[in-house]
C-alpha positions as CSV (number, residue, x, y, z in Angstrom):
1,M,0.0,0.1,-0.1
2,P,1.7,3.4,-1.1
3,C,2.3,5.7,1.9
4,Q,1.2,9.2,1.3
5,T,1.7,12.1,3.7
6,H,0.1,15.5,3.6
7,I,0.1,17.7,6.6
8,A,-1.7,21.0,7.3
9,Y,-2.5,23.0,10.3
10,T,-5.7,24.7,10.9
11,A,-6.4,27.0,13.9
12,F,-9.7,27.7,15.2
13,M,-11.0,29.6,18.5
14,G,-9.6,27.2,21.1
15,I,-8.4,24.5,19.1
16,V,-5.6,23.6,16.5
17,V,-6.0,20.7,14.0
18,K,-3.1,19.0,12.5
19,I,-4.3,17.1,9.5
20,K,-1.7,14.3,8.6
21,E,-2.8,11.7,5.8
22,S,-0.7,8.6,6.1
23,R,-2.4,6.3,3.8
24,T,-5.0,6.4,1.1
25,N,-8.5,6.6,3.0
26,Y,-6.7,6.8,6.3
27,I,-6.3,10.2,8.0
28,V,-5.3,11.2,11.4
29,L,-6.3,14.5,12.8
30,E,-4.1,15.7,15.7
31,L,-6.1,18.0,17.9
32,F,-4.5,20.6,20.3
33,G,-6.7,22.6,22.9
34,K,-10.4,22.5,23.6
35,L,-13.1,20.8,21.6
36,D,-16.1,23.1,22.5
37,G,-18.8,25.2,20.8
38,Q,-16.4,27.8,19.4
39,A,-14.2,25.3,17.9
40,S,-16.9,22.8,16.8
41,E,-18.7,24.5,13.9
42,Q,-15.2,25.4,12.1
43,F,-14.0,22.0,12.8
44,E,-17.1,20.4,11.2
45,K,-16.3,22.1,7.9
46,V,-12.8,20.5,8.0
47,I,-14.6,17.0,8.2
48,D,-16.9,17.8,5.7
49,E,-14.1,19.0,3.4
50,I,-12.4,15.8,4.1
51,L,-15.5,13.6,3.3
52,N,-16.1,15.3,0.1
53,E,-12.6,14.5,-1.0
54,K,-12.5,10.9,0.3
55,P,-16.1,10.0,0.7
56,K,-16.0,6.1,0.6
57,G,-14.2,3.7,3.1
58,I,-12.3,6.3,5.0
59,T,-10.9,5.7,8.5
60,L,-10.6,9.0,10.5
61,T,-8.8,9.1,13.6
62,F,-8.8,11.9,16.0
63,D,-5.6,11.9,18.0
64,M,-6.7,13.7,21.2
65,A,-3.6,13.7,23.2
66,S,-3.4,17.3,23.4
67,V,-7.2,17.8,24.1
68,D,-7.9,18.9,27.6
69,Y,-11.7,19.6,27.5
70,I,-14.7,18.6,25.6
71,S,-18.1,20.3,25.8
72,S,-21.4,19.0,24.7
73,M,-20.8,20.6,21.4
74,G,-17.5,18.5,21.1
75,I,-19.5,15.4,21.9
76,R,-22.1,16.7,19.2
77,L,-19.3,16.9,16.7
78,I,-17.9,13.4,17.3
79,L,-21.4,12.0,16.9
80,L,-21.9,13.9,13.7
81,T,-18.7,13.0,12.3
82,R,-19.4,9.1,13.3
83,K,-22.7,9.4,11.5
84,K,-21.4,10.9,8.3
85,I,-18.4,8.6,8.0
86,E,-20.5,5.5,8.7
87,Q,-22.9,6.7,5.8
88,H,-19.7,6.4,3.7
89,N,-18.8,3.0,4.9
90,G,-16.0,4.3,6.9
91,K,-15.0,4.4,10.6
92,L,-14.1,7.2,13.2
93,L,-11.6,6.3,15.8
94,L,-10.4,8.1,18.8
95,A,-6.8,7.7,20.1
96,H,-4.7,9.1,23.0
97,V,-7.9,10.4,24.9
98,Q,-7.0,12.0,28.2
99,K,-8.8,10.5,31.2
100,P,-11.2,13.5,32.0
101,V,-12.2,13.7,28.1
102,L,-12.5,9.9,28.1
103,H,-14.8,9.9,31.0
104,V,-17.2,12.5,29.3
105,I,-17.2,10.5,26.0
106,E,-17.8,7.3,27.9
107,L,-20.7,9.0,29.9
108,A,-22.2,10.0,26.4
109,K,-21.8,6.7,24.9
110,V,-20.7,8.5,21.8
111,L,-18.5,5.7,20.3
112,P,-18.3,2.0,21.0
113,S,-15.5,1.1,23.2
114,W,-13.6,-0.9,20.3
115,S,-13.3,2.7,18.7
116,I,-11.2,4.1,21.4
117,F,-7.3,3.5,21.3
118,S,-4.4,4.3,23.5
119,G,-2.8,5.5,20.3
120,V,-2.6,5.6,16.8
121,K,-0.2,2.6,16.5
122,E,-2.8,0.6,18.4
123,A,-5.5,1.7,16.0
124,D,-3.3,0.6,13.2
125,A,-2.5,-2.7,14.6
126,Y,-6.2,-3.2,15.0
127,F,-7.0,-2.6,11.3
128,D,-3.9,-4.7,10.2
129,S,-5.2,-7.5,12.2
130,I,-8.7,-7.2,10.5
131,Q,-7.2,-7.0,6.9
132,N,-5.1,-10.1,7.8
133,Q,-8.3,-12.1,9.0
134,V,-9.9,-11.2,5.5
135,K,-6.9,-12.4,3.6
136,E,-6.8,-15.6,5.6
137,S,-10.6,-16.2,5.0
138,D,-10.0,-15.9,1.0
């Protein structure tokens, strides 16, 4: 699988997003700051742009190591993103979620527990194992 990398930074009120595409149809968004109402509306536009460019089968990972706060609008954004991606046969994953933010996400039941990983490498390993299982069953 060819490896492509494209990095871009987008700053919104309260949050910075580093977009890093590591593979075709696999994008990691590294988030820095607060995922609240001020940031959510603009961040949603970034998500929509990504889905317009790569609408089918995309895996989108939010690397949240540097997110120290999430509001109800941040939860809403995760839910909307998940819904949009699943409509395009894709997956939304979260990685490096700090404990206070993870607690809020778990309380809100935003994503199934298998969608939350300790890091991007763990998420990659999960998808590699799924692909290997499919290859073995062929």
